[in-house]
Structure formats: structure tokens, C-alpha cells
C-alpha positions as CSV (number, residue, x, y, z in Angstrom):
1,X,116.1,22.9,-76.3
2,X,116.4,26.0,-74.2
3,X,114.8,29.4,-74.9
4,X,117.0,32.5,-75.5
5,X,115.9,33.8,-72.1
6,X,117.1,30.6,-70.4
7,X,120.4,30.8,-72.2
8,X,120.9,34.5,-71.3
9,X,120.3,33.8,-67.6
10,X,122.7,30.8,-67.7
11,X,125.4,32.7,-69.6
12,X,124.9,36.0,-67.7
13,X,123.4,35.1,-64.3
14,X,122.1,37.9,-62.2
15,X,122.5,38.2,-58.5
16,X,125.0,35.3,-58.2
17,X,126.9,35.2,-54.9
18,X,125.9,35.8,-51.3
19,X,124.2,38.8,-49.8
20,X,126.5,40.6,-47.4
21,X,124.9,40.7,-44.0
22,X,122.0,38.5,-45.0
23,X,119.3,37.7,-42.5
24,X,117.5,35.0,-44.5
25,X,119.0,31.8,-46.0
26,X,117.5,28.8,-47.7
27,X,119.2,25.8,-49.2
28,X,117.3,23.1,-51.2
29,X,118.3,20.2,-53.4
30,X,117.0,17.5,-55.6
31,X,118.4,14.1,-54.9
32,X,117.5,12.8,-58.4
33,X,119.5,15.2,-60.4
34,X,122.0,16.6,-57.8
35,X,121.0,20.3,-58.2
36,X,121.6,22.3,-55.0
37,X,120.3,25.9,-54.7
38,X,121.1,28.4,-52.0
39,X,119.4,31.8,-51.7
40,X,120.5,34.5,-49.3
41,X,118.4,37.6,-48.6
42,X,118.4,40.8,-46.7
43,X,114.9,41.6,-45.6
44,X,114.1,45.0,-44.1
45,X,110.8,46.3,-43.1
46,X,109.0,43.3,-44.7
47,X,110.7,43.9,-48.1
48,X,113.3,41.8,-49.9
49,X,116.0,44.5,-50.2
50,X,118.6,42.2,-51.7
51,X,118.7,38.5,-52.8
52,X,121.5,36.4,-54.3
53,X,122.0,32.8,-55.1
54,X,124.6,30.1,-55.4
55,X,123.6,27.1,-57.4
56,X,125.3,23.8,-58.2
57,X,123.6,22.2,-61.1
58,X,122.6,22.3,-64.7
59,X,122.0,25.4,-66.9
60,X,118.3,25.3,-66.1
61,X,119.0,25.4,-62.4
62,X,121.3,28.4,-62.8
63,X,118.7,30.2,-65.0
64,X,115.8,29.6,-62.7
65,X,117.8,30.8,-59.7
66,X,118.9,33.9,-61.6
67,X,115.4,34.9,-62.8
68,X,113.8,34.1,-59.5
69,X,116.1,36.5,-57.7
70,X,115.1,39.2,-60.1
71,X,111.4,38.5,-59.6
72,X,111.5,38.8,-55.8
73,X,114.0,41.7,-55.3
74,X,112.2,44.7,-54.1
75,X,109.0,42.8,-53.3
76,X,107.3,42.4,-50.0
77,X,107.8,39.1,-48.2
78,X,104.2,38.2,-49.0
79,X,104.7,38.9,-52.7
80,X,107.9,36.9,-52.7
81,X,106.1,34.0,-51.0
82,X,103.5,34.1,-53.8
83,X,106.1,33.4,-56.5
84,X,105.3,30.0,-58.1
85,X,107.5,27.8,-60.2
86,X,104.9,28.3,-63.0
87,X,105.7,32.1,-62.9
88,X,109.4,31.3,-63.1
89,X,108.9,29.1,-66.1
90,X,106.8,31.7,-67.8
91,X,109.4,34.4,-67.1
92,X,112.0,32.2,-68.8
93,X,109.7,31.7,-71.7
94,X,109.5,27.9,-71.0
95,X,111.6,25.0,-69.9
96,X,111.9,21.5,-71.2
97,X,109.6,19.1,-69.3
98,X,112.6,17.2,-67.8
99,X,113.9,20.5,-66.3
100,X,110.7,21.7,-64.6
101,X,112.1,20.5,-61.3
102,X,114.6,23.4,-61.4
103,X,111.8,25.9,-61.3
104,X,110.4,24.1,-58.3
105,X,113.8,24.4,-56.6
106,X,113.8,28.1,-57.2
107,X,110.4,28.5,-55.6
108,X,111.4,26.3,-52.6
109,X,114.7,28.1,-52.1
110,X,112.8,31.5,-51.8
111,X,110.3,30.0,-49.4
112,X,113.1,28.3,-47.3
113,X,115.0,31.6,-47.0
114,X,111.9,33.5,-45.9
115,X,111.0,30.7,-43.4
116,X,114.5,31.1,-41.9
117,X,114.0,34.8,-41.6
118,X,110.7,34.3,-39.9
119,X,112.2,31.8,-37.4
120,X,114.9,34.4,-36.4
121,X,112.6,37.4,-36.4
122,X,109.0,36.3,-35.6
123,X,108.0,39.7,-34.3
124,X,108.9,41.4,-37.6
125,X,106.8,39.5,-40.0
């Protein structure tokens, strides 16, 4: 059902927790399945210096959170905003159709975190 990559990110999640001194935070959820995803970031000079997640949900939700953080860490804000759920799925080497919403949550959590950063620091973006 799940690819080896999905299972690796579920069993060994990367960047799980909360960024100390974060200046960006986004929380999203899916009412249908109950998954809740929270991303915190430290953005400096327009670059995502650190990003971590806390996810309550299924294995696919944890895996998409984990790989999404890896994909945006070190990227500019604009590059991070360009991350799509399709790119998350491709990086995980696929997800079952009924779990695609998890990749959407990962994309939305990143965008929500960056939006919160921009609200607090409009002159810096």
C-alpha cells in the first residue's frame, strides 16, 4: 500500500518538533479524516533556515509532513511557496489515492506558516 519512502519517513520522521524561536507558524486540518498538521519555521533574510512539524494523523500525514520540511529547508520563501502537493507525492514515490489529501495538507501548512510570517513582518518579504 505504501512505498518504502513513505514508510521510511513515517518510521523515521525528519524535523519533527517545534523550531525554537520560530517566526512563522501554520496549522491546518482535514475535518474528514481528522489529520492536523502544524509547521513552524524560522525565516531569516527571505530564507527558510529551519522548519519542523507536529502532525496528528495517519502514517501518510506524518510522511508528507516529514518530506515537505526537507524539501523547503534552506529554500527561499518564494521557492517554499512554489512547493506543490504533487511534488510532495513524487518525492515520496507515490501515495494511495485515498491519502492524497495528506500531501495537500503539507502544502497548505507551509503556505499558512509563510502567510503568518508575512503578516508579522510585511516589510521583510
